[in-house]
C-alpha positions as CSV (number, residue, x, y, z in Angstrom):
1,M,128.0,49.5,169.9
2,S,131.6,50.2,169.0
3,V,133.4,53.4,169.7
4,L,133.8,53.9,165.9
5,E,130.3,53.5,165.4
6,E,129.4,56.1,168.2
7,A,131.8,58.5,166.6
8,K,130.0,58.2,163.2
9,K,126.8,59.1,165.0
10,L,128.2,62.0,166.6
11,L,129.9,63.5,163.6
12,P,126.9,65.0,161.9
13,A,126.1,66.9,165.0
14,M,129.6,68.5,165.3
15,T,130.3,72.0,164.0
16,R,133.2,72.5,161.2
17,A,135.3,73.9,164.0
18,E,134.7,70.9,166.3
19,K,135.3,68.5,163.4
20,A,138.6,70.5,162.7
21,E,139.9,70.2,166.4
22,L,139.0,66.5,166.4
23,L,140.9,66.0,163.2
24,Q,143.8,67.6,164.8
25,W,143.7,65.4,167.8
26,V,143.5,62.4,165.7
27,A,146.6,63.6,163.7
28,R,148.7,64.2,166.7
29,D,147.7,60.9,168.1
30,L,148.8,59.2,165.0
31,G,151.9,61.3,164.7
32,D,154.3,58.3,165.1
33,A,152.2,55.7,163.1
34,F,153.8,54.6,160.0
35,P,151.4,53.0,157.3
36,G,152.1,49.4,156.6
37,I,154.3,48.7,159.7
38,E,153.0,47.1,162.8
39,S,154.5,46.1,166.1
40,T,152.4,43.4,167.8
41,P,153.5,42.0,171.2
42,G,154.1,38.1,171.0
43,I,154.8,38.4,167.2
44,C,158.4,38.5,166.1
45,G,159.3,39.7,169.5
46,G,157.1,42.8,169.1
47,E,159.5,44.2,166.5
48,P,158.2,46.4,163.8
49,C,157.3,44.3,160.9
50,I,155.6,44.6,157.3
51,M,151.9,44.4,157.9
52,R,150.4,41.2,156.8
53,T,153.7,39.5,157.2
54,R,156.4,38.4,159.8
55,I,159.0,40.2,158.0
56,P,160.9,42.6,160.6
57,V,161.9,46.0,159.3
58,W,165.4,45.5,160.4
59,I,166.0,42.5,158.3
60,L,165.0,44.5,155.2
61,E,167.3,47.2,156.1
62,Q,170.4,44.7,157.1
63,A,169.7,43.1,153.6
64,R,169.8,46.7,152.0
65,R,173.1,47.4,153.7
66,L,174.6,44.2,152.5
67,G,173.9,45.3,148.9
68,M,170.5,43.7,148.1
69,G,168.5,45.8,145.9
70,E,164.8,46.3,146.2
71,A,164.1,44.0,143.0
72,D,166.2,41.4,144.8
73,L,164.1,41.9,148.0
74,L,160.8,41.6,146.3
75,R,161.9,38.5,144.6
76,S,163.4,37.1,147.9
77,Y,160.0,37.9,149.8
78,P,157.1,37.1,147.4
79,T,154.5,38.7,149.8
80,L,156.2,42.1,149.7
81,R,155.2,45.1,147.4
82,A,157.2,48.0,146.6
83,E,154.9,50.0,148.7
84,D,156.1,48.0,151.6
85,L,159.6,48.7,151.1
86,A,158.9,52.4,150.8
87,N,157.1,52.2,154.2
88,A,160.0,50.3,155.7
89,W,162.5,52.7,154.6
90,A,160.5,55.5,156.0
91,Y,160.3,54.0,159.2
92,V,164.1,53.3,159.1
93,R,164.9,57.1,158.7
94,S,162.6,57.9,161.6
95,H,163.8,55.2,163.9
96,R,167.3,54.8,162.9
97,E,168.5,54.0,166.6
98,E,166.0,51.3,167.2
99,I,166.8,49.6,163.9
100,E,170.5,49.7,164.7
101,Q,169.8,48.2,168.1
102,E,167.8,45.4,166.6
103,I,170.4,44.7,164.1
104,R,173.3,44.6,166.7
105,G,171.1,42.4,168.9
106,N,170.8,40.0,166.1
107,E,174.4,39.9,165.1
108,E,175.3,39.3,168.8
109,A,172.6,36.5,169.2
């Protein structure tokens, strides 16, 4: 039985207060999670990418800085959706230094 299946079995037995506390724990644990963005060791050097793709967030940010609009990005990357770009921009806002380092590292390579 998976951990998720075990949690489903325990949930009905919990009080509302216990459920609320559990929800707070989960929210804290996911605090730095960004929907639609994933970093997977061994894929694109572990850099944060758009989920379902191998498109690193830093590439999209660099293209935006060079004057590419969102419509241009969506045409250039047909697998992307507008939602993916919104997720990427949110990630960039929260991880500015990390993205700067990735852009600099690519320019130096």
